[in-house]
C-alpha positions as CSV (number, residue, x, y, z in Angstrom):
1,M,-24.1,-23.3,-9.4
2,N,-25.2,-26.4,-11.3
3,K,-26.1,-24.5,-14.4
4,V,-22.8,-22.5,-14.2
5,A,-20.9,-25.8,-13.8
6,N,-22.6,-27.2,-16.9
7,A,-21.9,-24.1,-19.0
8,L,-18.2,-23.9,-17.9
9,Y,-17.6,-27.6,-18.7
10,A,-19.4,-27.3,-22.1
11,G,-17.3,-24.2,-23.1
12,R,-14.0,-25.4,-21.7
13,K,-12.1,-25.3,-25.1
14,I,-13.5,-21.9,-26.1
15,L,-12.5,-20.6,-22.7
16,L,-9.0,-21.9,-23.0
17,I,-8.6,-20.2,-26.5
18,L,-10.0,-16.9,-25.1
19,W,-7.6,-17.0,-22.2
20,I,-4.6,-17.5,-24.5
21,I,-5.7,-14.4,-26.5
22,L,-6.1,-12.4,-23.2
23,I,-2.7,-13.5,-21.9
24,V,-0.9,-12.4,-25.1
25,G,-2.8,-9.2,-25.4
26,F,-2.6,-8.0,-21.8
27,G,0.9,-9.4,-21.5
28,F,2.1,-6.8,-24.0
29,Y,0.7,-4.0,-21.9
30,A,1.9,-5.5,-18.6
31,A,5.5,-5.0,-19.8
32,K,4.7,-1.3,-20.3
33,L,3.2,-0.8,-16.8
34,P,6.4,0.3,-15.1
35,S,6.8,3.2,-17.6
36,V,3.6,4.8,-16.5
37,L,4.2,4.5,-12.7
38,G,5.5,7.4,-10.7
39,G,5.5,9.0,-7.2
40,N,4.8,7.5,-3.8
41,G,1.0,7.9,-4.2
42,F,0.5,10.5,-1.5
43,E,-1.4,12.9,-3.6
44,M,-5.0,14.2,-2.9
45,K,-7.2,17.1,-3.8
46,G,-7.2,19.7,-1.1
47,M,-5.8,23.0,0.1
48,Y,-2.2,21.8,0.1
49,K,-2.3,21.0,-3.6
50,D,-4.2,24.2,-4.5
51,T,-1.7,26.3,-2.5
52,E,1.2,24.6,-4.3
53,Q,-0.3,25.5,-7.6
54,L,-0.9,29.1,-6.4
55,L,2.8,29.4,-5.5
56,V,3.7,28.2,-9.0
57,N,1.3,30.4,-10.8
58,K,1.6,33.6,-8.7
59,F,5.0,33.6,-7.1
60,D,7.3,31.8,-9.7
61,V,7.9,28.8,-7.5
62,S,9.1,25.9,-9.6
63,E,7.0,22.8,-10.1
64,A,9.9,20.4,-9.8
65,Q,13.4,20.7,-8.4
66,I,16.6,18.7,-8.5
67,I,19.1,19.2,-5.8
68,V,22.7,18.9,-6.8
69,L,25.1,18.1,-3.9
70,F,28.7,19.0,-4.3
71,E,31.5,17.7,-2.1
72,K,35.0,19.2,-2.5
73,K,37.9,16.8,-3.0
74,D,41.2,17.1,-1.3
75,G,43.6,19.7,-2.7
76,V,40.9,21.8,-4.4
77,S,40.8,25.5,-3.4
78,D,37.6,27.3,-2.4
79,S,37.7,29.5,-5.4
80,K,38.2,26.5,-7.7
81,F,35.4,24.8,-5.9
82,Q,32.9,27.6,-6.5
83,Q,34.1,28.1,-10.1
84,T,33.6,24.4,-10.8
85,I,30.1,24.5,-9.2
86,A,29.1,27.5,-11.3
87,Q,30.2,25.9,-14.5
88,Y,28.4,22.6,-13.7
89,M,25.2,24.4,-12.8
90,Q,25.2,26.4,-16.0
91,K,25.9,23.3,-18.1
92,A,23.1,21.5,-16.3
93,K,20.7,24.3,-17.0
94,D,21.5,24.4,-20.7
95,K,21.4,20.6,-21.2
96,S,18.2,20.0,-19.3
97,D,16.3,23.1,-20.5
98,A,15.7,24.1,-16.9
99,S,13.9,27.4,-16.1
100,K,16.6,28.6,-13.7
101,V,19.3,27.4,-11.3
102,D,20.3,28.5,-7.8
103,I,24.1,28.6,-7.6
104,P,25.6,28.2,-4.2
105,T,27.9,30.9,-2.8
106,A,29.2,31.6,0.7
107,S,26.7,34.5,1.0
108,N,23.5,32.5,0.4
109,K,24.5,29.9,3.0
110,M,24.4,27.1,0.4
111,I,28.0,26.3,1.1
112,K,29.2,24.8,4.4
113,G,32.9,23.8,4.6
114,S,33.6,21.3,1.8
115,T,29.9,20.7,1.0
116,A,27.5,22.7,-1.1
117,Y,24.2,22.3,-2.9
118,G,22.6,23.9,-5.9
119,I,19.0,23.7,-7.2
120,I,17.8,23.1,-10.7
121,H,14.3,24.4,-11.3
122,F,11.7,23.2,-13.8
123,N,8.5,25.1,-14.4
124,H,6.7,22.4,-16.4
125,D,6.8,18.7,-15.8
126,D,5.7,17.7,-19.3
127,G,6.6,14.0,-18.9
128,T,10.2,14.4,-20.1
129,M,11.7,14.7,-16.6
130,D,13.3,11.2,-16.8
131,K,15.1,12.3,-20.0
132,R,16.2,15.5,-18.4
133,V,17.5,13.7,-15.3
134,E,19.6,11.4,-17.5
135,K,21.0,14.3,-19.4
136,I,22.1,15.9,-16.1
137,R,23.5,12.6,-14.9
138,T,25.8,12.4,-17.8
139,L,27.5,15.6,-16.6
140,S,28.3,14.0,-13.2
141,A,30.9,11.7,-14.6
142,D,32.8,14.5,-16.2
143,E,33.5,16.4,-13.0
144,K,37.0,15.9,-11.5
145,E,37.4,18.6,-8.9
146,V,34.2,17.8,-7.0
147,S,32.0,14.8,-6.2
148,V,28.5,15.4,-7.7
149,K,25.4,13.6,-6.5
150,L,21.8,14.3,-7.6
151,T,18.7,14.1,-5.4
152,G,15.3,15.7,-4.9
153,G,11.8,14.6,-5.8
154,P,12.2,13.6,-9.4
155,I,15.4,11.6,-8.8
156,I,14.1,9.9,-5.7
157,E,10.8,8.9,-7.5
158,K,12.8,7.4,-10.4
159,D,15.1,5.5,-8.0
160,M,12.1,4.3,-6.1
161,N,10.6,2.9,-9.3
162,T,13.9,1.1,-10.0
163,A,14.0,-0.2,-6.4
164,S,10.4,-1.5,-6.6
165,Q,11.1,-3.4,-9.8
166,A,14.3,-4.9,-8.3
167,D,12.3,-5.8,-5.1
168,L,9.7,-7.5,-7.2
169,A,12.3,-9.6,-9.0
170,K,13.9,-10.5,-5.7
171,A,10.7,-11.5,-4.0
172,E,9.6,-13.6,-7.0
173,A,13.0,-15.3,-7.1
174,I,12.6,-16.3,-3.4
175,G,8.8,-16.9,-3.2
176,I,8.0,-18.8,-6.4
177,P,10.6,-21.7,-6.0
178,V,9.6,-22.1,-2.3
179,A,5.9,-22.1,-3.2
180,L,6.6,-24.8,-5.8
181,V,8.3,-27.0,-3.1
182,V,5.2,-26.5,-0.9
183,L,2.9,-27.5,-3.8
184,L,5.0,-30.6,-4.5
185,L,4.7,-31.6,-0.8
186,A,0.9,-31.0,-1.0
187,F,0.3,-32.9,-4.2
188,G,3.3,-35.0,-4.8
189,G,3.3,-34.5,-8.5
190,V,4.9,-32.0,-10.8
191,V,1.8,-31.5,-13.0
192,A,-0.6,-30.7,-10.1
193,A,2.1,-28.5,-8.4
194,A,2.8,-26.5,-11.6
195,I,-0.8,-25.6,-12.4
196,P,-1.3,-23.2,-9.4
197,L,1.9,-21.4,-10.2
198,M,0.9,-21.0,-13.8
199,I,-2.6,-19.7,-12.8
200,G,-0.9,-17.2,-10.4
201,I,1.5,-15.9,-13.1
202,V,-1.4,-15.6,-15.7
203,T,-3.5,-13.7,-13.2
204,V,-0.7,-11.2,-12.3
205,V,0.3,-10.6,-15.9
206,T,-3.3,-10.1,-17.0
207,T,-4.0,-7.8,-14.2
208,M,-0.9,-5.7,-14.8
209,G,-2.0,-5.4,-18.4
210,V,-5.5,-4.3,-17.4
211,V,-4.1,-1.7,-14.8
212,Y,-1.9,-0.2,-17.5
213,F,-5.1,1.2,-19.0
214,F,-6.0,3.1,-15.8
215,H,-3.1,5.5,-16.1
216,P,-4.8,8.1,-18.3
217,Y,-7.5,8.5,-15.6
218,T,-5.5,8.3,-12.4
219,E,-1.9,8.8,-11.2
220,L,-0.5,5.3,-10.6
221,S,1.9,4.8,-7.7
222,I,5.1,2.8,-8.0
223,F,3.9,0.6,-5.1
224,I,1.3,-0.9,-7.3
225,L,4.1,-2.9,-8.9
226,N,4.5,-4.8,-5.7
227,V,0.9,-5.0,-4.5
228,I,-0.5,-6.7,-7.6
229,P,2.0,-9.6,-7.6
230,M,1.8,-9.9,-3.9
231,I,-2.0,-10.3,-3.8
232,G,-2.3,-12.0,-7.2
233,L,0.2,-14.8,-6.8
234,A,-0.9,-15.6,-3.2
235,L,-4.6,-15.5,-3.9
236,S,-4.5,-17.3,-7.2
237,I,-2.3,-20.1,-6.0
238,D,-4.5,-20.5,-2.9
239,F,-7.6,-20.7,-5.1
240,A,-6.0,-23.2,-7.4
241,L,-4.6,-25.3,-4.6
242,L,-8.0,-25.7,-3.0
243,F,-9.7,-26.2,-6.3
244,I,-7.3,-28.9,-7.5
245,N,-7.4,-30.7,-4.1
246,R,-11.1,-31.1,-4.4
247,F,-10.9,-32.2,-8.0
248,K,-8.3,-34.8,-7.1
249,E,-10.6,-36.1,-4.4
250,E,-13.6,-36.4,-6.8
251,I,-11.7,-37.8,-9.8
252,Q,-10.9,-40.9,-7.7
253,T,-14.5,-42.1,-7.9
254,K,-16.2,-40.1,-10.6
255,S,-15.8,-39.2,-14.3
256,V,-13.8,-36.1,-15.3
257,E,-17.1,-34.3,-16.2
258,Q,-18.7,-35.1,-12.9
259,A,-15.5,-34.3,-10.9
260,I,-15.2,-30.9,-12.6
261,K,-18.9,-30.0,-12.1
262,I,-18.9,-31.1,-8.4
263,T,-15.6,-29.1,-7.9
264,I,-17.1,-26.0,-9.4
265,Q,-20.3,-26.4,-7.2
266,T,-18.3,-26.8,-4.0
267,A,-14.8,-25.4,-4.2
268,G,-15.9,-22.9,-6.9
269,R,-18.7,-21.6,-4.7
270,S,-16.2,-21.2,-1.9
271,V,-13.8,-19.3,-4.2
272,I,-16.6,-16.9,-5.1
273,F,-17.5,-16.2,-1.5
274,S,-13.8,-15.8,-0.4
275,G,-13.0,-13.7,-3.4
276,L,-15.9,-11.5,-2.6
277,C,-14.6,-11.0,1.0
278,V,-11.2,-9.9,-0.3
279,F,-12.8,-7.7,-2.9
280,I,-14.9,-5.9,-0.3
281,G,-11.9,-5.6,2.0
282,L,-10.0,-3.7,-0.7
283,A,-13.1,-1.7,-1.7
284,G,-13.1,-0.2,1.8
285,M,-10.0,1.8,0.8
286,L,-11.9,3.7,-1.8
287,F,-13.4,5.9,0.9
288,I,-9.9,7.4,1.4
289,Q,-9.4,10.0,-1.3
290,V,-5.6,9.6,-1.4
291,D,-4.0,8.3,-4.6
292,I,-2.1,5.4,-3.1
293,F,-5.2,4.0,-1.4
294,Q,-7.2,4.4,-4.6
295,N,-4.4,2.8,-6.6
296,V,-4.1,-0.2,-4.3
297,A,-7.9,-0.6,-4.0
298,L,-8.4,-0.5,-7.8
299,G,-5.3,-2.7,-8.6
300,G,-6.2,-5.1,-5.8
301,M,-9.8,-5.4,-6.7
302,A,-8.8,-6.0,-10.3
303,V,-6.4,-8.8,-9.4
304,V,-9.0,-10.4,-7.1
305,F,-11.6,-10.3,-9.8
306,I,-9.2,-11.8,-12.3
307,A,-8.0,-14.4,-9.7
308,V,-11.6,-15.6,-9.2
309,F,-12.4,-15.4,-12.9
310,S,-9.3,-17.5,-13.8
311,A,-10.1,-20.0,-11.0
312,L,-13.6,-20.5,-12.4
313,T,-12.8,-20.5,-16.1
314,L,-9.2,-21.2,-17.0
315,L,-8.5,-23.7,-14.2
316,P,-11.5,-25.9,-14.9
317,S,-10.7,-25.9,-18.6
318,I,-7.1,-27.1,-17.9
319,L,-8.3,-29.7,-15.4
320,A,-11.0,-31.0,-17.8
321,I,-8.4,-31.4,-20.5
322,L,-5.9,-33.1,-18.2
323,G,-8.4,-35.3,-16.4
324,T,-6.6,-38.1,-14.6
325,R,-3.3,-36.9,-16.0
326,I,-3.3,-34.4,-13.2
327,N,-1.5,-37.1,-11.2
328,R,1.3,-37.5,-13.8
329,L,5.0,-37.0,-13.0
330,R,4.6,-37.9,-9.3
331,I,7.9,-37.6,-7.4
332,L,6.6,-37.8,-3.9
333,K,4.2,-40.2,-2.3
334,V,1.6,-38.3,-0.5
335,S,-0.7,-40.1,2.0
336,E,-4.1,-38.4,2.3
337,Q,-5.4,-40.8,4.9
338,G,-2.4,-40.4,7.1
339,G,-2.5,-36.7,7.0
340,Q,-6.3,-36.6,7.8
341,S,-5.8,-39.0,10.6
342,R,-3.2,-36.8,12.3
343,W,-5.4,-33.7,11.9
344,R,-8.4,-35.6,13.2
345,S,-6.5,-36.6,16.3
346,F,-5.3,-33.0,16.8
347,A,-8.8,-31.6,16.4
348,T,-10.2,-34.1,18.8
349,F,-7.5,-33.2,21.4
350,V,-8.2,-29.5,21.1
351,M,-12.0,-30.0,21.4
352,K,-11.5,-32.1,24.6
353,K,-10.3,-28.9,26.4
354,P,-12.0,-26.1,24.6
355,V,-12.0,-23.6,27.6
356,T,-8.2,-24.1,28.2
357,M,-7.4,-23.8,24.5
358,T,-9.5,-20.7,24.1
359,I,-7.8,-19.0,27.2
360,V,-4.3,-20.0,26.0
361,S,-5.0,-18.6,22.5
362,L,-6.4,-15.3,23.8
363,I,-3.5,-14.8,26.2
364,I,-1.0,-15.3,23.3
365,L,-2.9,-12.8,21.1
366,L,-3.4,-10.2,23.9
367,V,0.3,-10.3,24.8
368,A,1.2,-9.8,21.1
369,L,-1.0,-6.8,20.7
370,I,0.4,-4.8,23.7
371,P,3.0,-2.9,21.7
372,V,0.2,-1.4,19.5
373,R,-0.2,1.4,22.0
374,D,3.3,2.7,21.1
375,M,2.7,2.6,17.3
376,H,4.0,5.7,15.6
377,L,2.8,6.2,12.0
378,E,4.5,8.3,9.4
379,I,4.3,9.1,5.7
380,P,7.1,7.3,3.8
381,S,9.7,9.7,2.5
382,S,13.2,9.4,1.1
383,E,14.0,7.1,4.0
384,A,11.9,4.4,2.4
385,L,14.6,4.2,-0.4
386,P,17.5,1.9,0.4
387,T,20.7,3.7,1.5
388,K,22.7,2.1,-1.4
389,Y,21.0,4.6,-3.8
390,E,23.0,7.8,-4.4
391,S,19.9,9.9,-4.3
392,R,19.2,8.7,-0.7
393,Q,22.8,9.3,0.4
394,A,22.8,12.8,-1.1
395,F,19.4,13.6,0.5
396,D,20.6,12.5,3.9
397,T,23.8,14.6,3.6
398,Y,21.7,17.6,2.4
399,N,19.3,17.2,5.3
400,D,22.1,16.7,7.9
401,T,24.2,19.6,6.6
402,F,21.8,22.3,5.6
403,I,18.3,21.6,7.1
404,N,17.3,22.4,10.6
405,K,15.2,19.4,11.5
406,N,13.7,21.1,14.5
407,T,11.8,23.7,12.4
408,A,9.0,23.5,9.9
409,D,8.0,26.0,7.2
410,V,4.3,26.8,6.6
411,Y,3.3,29.0,3.6
412,F,0.3,31.3,3.7
413,V,-1.2,32.8,0.6
414,L,-3.7,35.5,1.4
415,E,-6.3,36.2,-1.3
416,A,-8.1,39.5,-1.2
417,K,-11.1,40.6,-3.3
418,Q,-9.2,43.7,-4.5
419,D,-5.6,44.5,-5.2
420,M,-3.5,43.6,-2.2
421,L,-1.7,47.0,-2.3
422,N,-4.9,48.9,-1.6
423,E,-5.3,50.4,1.9
424,K,-7.8,48.0,3.4
425,P,-6.4,44.6,2.3
426,L,-2.8,45.8,3.1
427,T,-3.8,46.9,6.6
428,N,-5.6,43.6,7.2
429,A,-2.5,41.7,5.9
430,F,-0.2,43.4,8.4
431,T,-2.7,42.5,11.1
432,F,-2.5,38.9,10.0
433,I,1.3,39.0,10.0
434,K,1.2,40.4,13.6
435,Q,-1.1,37.7,14.7
436,L,1.2,35.0,13.2
437,K,4.2,36.5,15.0
438,E,2.3,36.3,18.3
439,D,1.6,32.6,17.9
440,S,3.7,30.7,20.5
441,L,4.8,28.1,18.0
442,V,6.0,30.6,15.4
443,K,9.8,31.1,15.4
444,Q,10.1,33.5,12.5
445,V,7.8,35.2,9.9
446,D,9.1,36.1,6.4
447,S,6.9,38.6,4.6
448,I,6.9,41.9,2.7
449,S,7.3,43.4,6.2
450,T,10.6,41.7,6.9
451,A,11.9,42.0,3.3
452,L,11.5,45.8,3.4
453,N,11.9,46.2,7.2
454,V,8.6,48.1,7.5
455,K,6.4,47.9,10.6
456,S,3.0,48.9,9.2
457,S,1.0,49.2,6.0
458,D,1.2,53.0,6.2
459,Q,5.0,52.8,6.0
460,L,4.9,50.4,3.0
461,Q,2.4,52.6,1.2
462,A,4.5,55.7,1.8
463,M,7.5,53.8,0.5
464,L,5.7,52.7,-2.7
465,E,4.4,56.2,-3.4
466,N,8.0,57.5,-3.6
467,P,9.1,56.8,-7.3
468,Q,12.8,56.4,-6.4
469,I,12.3,54.0,-3.5
470,S,9.5,52.2,-5.3
471,A,11.8,51.2,-8.1
472,Q,14.3,49.8,-5.7
473,T,11.8,47.8,-3.7
474,K,9.9,46.4,-6.7
475,P,11.8,43.0,-6.7
476,A,11.0,42.4,-3.0
477,V,7.4,43.5,-3.5
478,D,7.0,41.1,-6.5
479,S,8.4,38.3,-4.4
480,F,5.6,38.6,-1.8
481,I,2.7,40.4,-3.6
482,N,1.0,39.6,-6.9
483,E,-2.2,41.5,-7.6
484,H,-4.8,40.0,-5.2
485,Y,-2.4,37.7,-3.5
486,M,0.2,38.0,-0.7
487,L,2.8,35.3,0.3
488,I,3.8,34.8,4.0
489,K,6.2,32.1,5.3
490,A,6.0,31.1,8.9
491,T,8.8,29.0,10.4
492,L,7.6,26.9,13.3
493,D,9.6,25.9,16.3
494,T,8.9,22.2,15.9
495,D,9.6,19.3,13.7
496,Q,7.7,19.2,10.4
497,N,6.3,15.8,11.2
498,S,5.1,16.7,14.7
499,D,1.6,16.7,16.0
500,Q,2.1,20.4,17.0
501,A,2.8,21.3,13.4
502,K,-0.4,19.6,12.2
503,D,-2.4,21.2,15.0
504,F,-1.0,24.6,14.0
505,V,-2.2,24.4,10.4
506,R,-5.6,23.0,11.5
507,K,-6.0,26.0,13.8
508,W,-5.1,28.6,11.2
509,K,-7.3,26.9,8.6
510,E,-10.3,27.4,10.9
511,K,-9.3,31.0,12.0
512,R,-11.6,33.7,10.8
513,S,-10.0,36.2,8.4
514,P,-11.1,38.9,6.0
515,F,-9.0,37.0,3.4
516,T,-9.4,33.6,1.7
517,V,-6.4,31.9,3.4
518,H,-4.5,29.2,1.5
519,I,-2.0,27.1,3.5
520,G,0.8,25.1,2.1
521,G,4.1,23.5,3.3
522,Y,4.9,20.0,4.5
523,P,2.9,20.2,7.8
524,K,-0.2,21.0,5.8
525,F,0.5,18.1,3.5
526,E,0.8,15.7,6.4
527,Q,-2.2,17.1,8.2
528,E,-4.5,16.6,5.2
529,I,-3.2,13.0,4.6
530,F,-3.6,12.0,8.3
531,D,-7.0,13.7,8.7
532,E,-8.3,12.1,5.5
533,I,-7.3,8.6,6.7
534,Y,-8.6,9.0,10.2
535,E,-11.9,10.5,9.0
536,K,-12.6,8.1,6.2
537,A,-11.1,4.8,7.3
538,P,-14.0,4.2,9.8
539,Y,-16.5,4.2,6.8
540,G,-14.4,1.7,5.0
541,L,-14.1,-0.4,8.1
542,A,-17.9,-0.3,8.6
543,L,-18.5,-1.4,5.0
544,V,-16.0,-4.3,5.3
545,L,-17.4,-5.6,8.6
546,F,-21.0,-5.3,7.7
547,S,-20.6,-6.7,4.1
548,T,-18.4,-9.6,5.3
549,Y,-20.9,-10.5,8.0
550,V,-23.8,-10.5,5.6
551,I,-21.8,-12.6,3.0
552,L,-20.7,-15.2,5.5
553,M,-24.2,-15.3,7.1
554,I,-25.6,-16.1,3.7
555,A,-22.8,-18.6,2.9
556,F,-23.0,-20.5,6.1
557,R,-26.7,-19.9,7.2
558,S,-25.4,-18.9,10.6
559,V,-25.6,-15.9,12.8
560,L,-22.8,-16.7,15.2
561,I,-20.1,-18.1,12.8
562,P,-19.7,-14.8,10.8
563,L,-19.6,-12.8,14.1
564,K,-17.0,-15.1,15.6
565,A,-14.9,-15.0,12.4
566,I,-14.9,-11.2,12.3
567,I,-13.9,-10.9,16.0
568,M,-11.1,-13.4,15.7
569,N,-9.9,-11.6,12.6
570,I,-9.8,-8.2,14.3
571,L,-8.0,-9.8,17.3
572,S,-5.4,-11.5,15.2
573,L,-4.8,-8.4,13.0
574,T,-4.3,-6.2,16.1
575,A,-1.8,-8.8,17.4
576,T,-0.1,-8.5,14.0
577,F,0.3,-4.8,14.3
578,G,1.7,-5.2,17.8
579,L,4.4,-7.6,16.5
580,L,5.2,-5.1,13.6
581,V,5.8,-2.4,16.2
582,W,8.0,-4.7,18.2
583,L,9.9,-5.7,15.0
584,F,10.3,-2.4,13.2
585,Q,9.9,0.4,15.6
586,N,12.0,-1.3,18.2
587,G,14.4,-2.8,15.6
588,H,14.3,-6.4,16.8
589,L,15.6,-9.5,14.9
590,G,18.1,-7.5,12.9
591,L,15.6,-5.2,11.2
592,T,16.4,-1.6,10.7
593,Q,14.6,0.6,13.2
594,S,11.9,2.6,11.5
595,N,8.4,4.0,12.2
596,I,5.4,2.2,10.8
597,A,4.3,3.4,7.3
598,L,1.0,5.3,7.7
599,V,-0.6,3.2,5.0
600,L,0.3,-0.1,6.6
601,P,-2.6,-0.6,9.0
602,V,-5.1,0.2,6.3
603,F,-3.4,-2.0,3.7
604,V,-2.8,-5.0,5.9
605,F,-6.4,-4.8,7.3
606,G,-7.9,-4.4,3.8
607,L,-5.9,-7.2,2.4
608,V,-5.6,-9.7,5.2
609,F,-9.1,-9.4,6.5
610,G,-10.3,-10.7,3.2
611,L,-7.5,-13.1,2.6
612,S,-7.8,-14.8,6.0
613,M,-11.6,-15.2,5.3
614,D,-10.4,-17.5,2.5
615,Y,-9.5,-20.2,5.0
616,E,-12.6,-19.5,7.1
617,V,-14.8,-20.0,4.0
618,F,-13.1,-23.2,2.9
619,L,-13.0,-24.6,6.4
620,I,-16.5,-23.8,7.5
621,S,-17.9,-24.7,4.1
622,R,-16.6,-28.3,4.6
623,I,-17.8,-28.4,8.2
624,H,-21.1,-27.1,6.9
625,E,-21.3,-30.0,4.4
626,V,-20.7,-32.6,7.1
627,Y,-23.1,-31.0,9.5
628,H,-25.9,-31.2,7.0
629,Q,-25.2,-34.9,6.6
630,T,-24.7,-35.8,10.2
631,R,-26.5,-33.1,12.2
632,D,-23.7,-33.5,14.7
633,N,-21.7,-30.3,15.3
634,N,-18.7,-32.1,17.0
635,V,-18.4,-34.7,14.3
636,A,-18.7,-32.0,11.6
637,T,-16.0,-29.9,13.2
638,V,-13.5,-32.8,13.5
639,E,-14.2,-34.1,10.0
640,G,-14.1,-30.7,8.4
641,L,-10.8,-29.9,10.1
642,A,-9.4,-33.3,9.2
643,S,-10.3,-33.1,5.5
644,T,-9.2,-29.4,4.9
645,S,-6.4,-28.7,7.4
646,K,-3.6,-30.1,5.3
647,I,-4.6,-28.2,2.2
648,I,-5.4,-25.0,4.2
649,T,-2.1,-25.2,5.9
650,S,-0.3,-25.6,2.6
651,A,-2.3,-22.7,1.2
652,A,-1.4,-20.5,4.2
653,L,2.2,-21.6,3.9
654,I,2.3,-20.5,0.3
655,M,0.6,-17.2,1.2
656,I,3.3,-16.7,3.9
657,V,6.1,-17.6,1.5
658,I,4.8,-15.3,-1.3
659,T,4.2,-12.3,0.9
660,G,7.0,-13.0,3.3
661,A,9.5,-13.0,0.5
662,F,9.0,-9.2,0.4
663,A,10.7,-9.1,3.8
664,F,14.0,-9.5,2.0
665,T,13.3,-6.4,-0.2
666,D,14.8,-3.0,0.3
667,V,11.9,-0.5,0.1
668,T,10.8,-0.1,3.7
669,P,7.0,0.2,3.3
670,V,7.0,-2.9,1.0
671,K,9.1,-4.8,3.5
672,Q,6.7,-3.9,6.3
673,M,3.7,-4.9,4.2
674,G,5.2,-8.3,3.3
675,V,6.1,-9.0,6.9
676,G,2.8,-7.8,8.1
677,I,0.7,-9.9,5.8
678,A,2.9,-13.0,6.4
679,L,2.6,-12.6,10.2
680,A,-1.2,-12.1,10.0
681,I,-1.6,-15.2,7.9
682,F,0.7,-17.2,10.2
683,I,-1.3,-16.2,13.3
684,D,-4.6,-16.9,11.5
685,A,-3.4,-20.4,10.2
686,T,-2.0,-21.5,13.6
687,I,-3.6,-19.9,16.7
688,V,-7.0,-19.1,15.1
689,R,-7.6,-22.1,12.8
690,M,-5.9,-24.8,14.9
691,L,-6.9,-23.7,18.4
692,L,-9.7,-21.0,18.5
693,V,-11.9,-22.4,15.7
694,P,-12.3,-25.9,17.0
695,S,-12.5,-24.7,20.6
696,L,-15.3,-22.2,19.9
697,M,-17.1,-24.6,17.6
698,K,-17.2,-27.1,20.5
699,L,-18.3,-24.5,23.1
700,L,-21.1,-23.1,21.0
701,G,-22.3,-26.5,19.8
702,D,-25.5,-26.5,17.7
703,A,-25.9,-22.8,18.4
704,N,-23.2,-22.3,15.7
705,W,-25.8,-23.1,13.1
706,W,-28.7,-21.1,14.5
707,F,-30.3,-19.3,11.7
708,F,-32.4,-21.5,9.4
709,T,-35.6,-23.5,9.9
710,K,-35.9,-27.2,9.9
711,K,-37.5,-27.0,6.5
712,S,-34.6,-25.3,5.0
713,D,-32.2,-27.6,6.8
714,K,-33.9,-30.6,5.2
715,S,-34.0,-29.0,1.8
716,S,-30.3,-28.1,2.0
717,S,-29.4,-31.5,3.3
718,N,-31.2,-33.2,0.4
719,E,-29.4,-31.0,-2.1
720,Q,-26.1,-31.8,-0.4
721,V,-26.7,-35.6,-0.7
722,K,-27.7,-35.3,-4.3
723,S,-24.6,-33.3,-5.1
């Protein structure tokens, strides 16, 4: 690190100029990032996606649909209601260049009382959907006889993007001012307090500009707009806070050059190790081949890399230029000695009763994790959108009025090696239909058999051989058969989100058949997403745990400390998930009752496991320094806690404020993520850092540092004294 420190100090002015160029350049593209975001990120390569494409290509199913909800106003007759609907739908089709529209009538069950819905179909989503939506929305204001509301996938995605941007602005408006107050309390001066915020903003803007260039290669989820600022601000401010604190300590007795170099060698080294832990925690998500995990992993890894890079290049450049002026504009008198004395007393108190403190801490954590057993995970849907949005209101009304929530539709596309109307494939297809009907979970089967009311393949072939009957049945045949393909829809007697529905599609996927069987429908979508996460997450977990252990073992030259840190992290994270279940699933503390977003455990683990290692690295690094000098584990623990606790507590508080501000947002998964990260950091900064760390350090004694030989001890100690 000595050579790195020398090089960074020597090139400080050049680095500052390069950073100004980077900020201007990437800032331009950061502003464009929202325009390339879309969807909730739950996309993956698999049978569901392939089947959806087959339905589009072979059976004229539209690629995108907009649902138009009509509600009749008082005094409007039924005939006028239907006439107004028909006129609106035709104008919507013409204005948006839709492929077709489904107009509601009493006969097609798309009208119930004073409520009706129509569907606008689009065959090609060529990137102009937003413009088409806006054209349709201009029609809504012109209708006088009926209330018109738009919903459906494209509308909800657009509104989710809008809501995410609004949430980001709201979280920043809450988090940044409070973070500034915490920084002022930590440093006492405006200059020192403003620099971490500036570094955080630079990191976020630069990263968003970098991520913009990912969009030609991968679909970017709208949630990335919340994840990058959440991680970037919190991590960058933490790094800067700890870096500046060490610089302020060194500048009191050393020259600016010496202070910068020592800070890079000590705090800078810790930044690298902690950043690496966060980076690997996020990298674990790459095993899960679902777009949203890939997005968050790539965006998160990018922001971590830039946060570390800015902390090691931009921040030292600014501090080298400021020098002692870092203490300018002081508005609060901050007593370092008084704070250290209080923390020293607290650490000494805890270490006098290590067994009691350990038991108390474990009881608190174990009680908090009890609700985890009742955790119910679900994929975020339209319910993630705030109820104030018209598209959410309309979708709820559509679901409540027209959709049977106790059933689920599964689509089968049978692919034969020859034309489906040939004798053998047709016979096999009717056998497949019969087997489907016999399944205990199947409530109804819609197929060529039900469409033409035929019981066997022989009946159908006889019907098709009659020229007069064949002409009449052609539309029905074309709806279910296209060359080598046959479409069958099975309606299940269970909710589309149920475990039974997922088990059903798993079973039929594995079932032997003379056909290549393609399965689609929402249960198949959910089954693939859940299975991908459950199958791949353990690989990511193994990577994170093993890599973190190795990194910390190398950083601290200890076998037990990394193991202890990992166990404490897992325990505190599990307790966090228990509290999230209690808060959200049970609807406590005024929160709207909702199931836990499927992505939340993976996200919170990936993010917090690395983030909380920040404090472990900074704390143990200082304890490690003192231990090398004194060879006394108890003294090292007390002094390490005394010298770092105030700044680590401030850093944790800023992390809680930045991420916790998202608790006041409206998009449910984002709210849950913000609360989850804030809770996890709170538990880590209080129960773990204040109670468990000193207690276990005391109980394990010199065994904490079992790893390296006396020779390496002496060598390291000499190096420490020299530095």
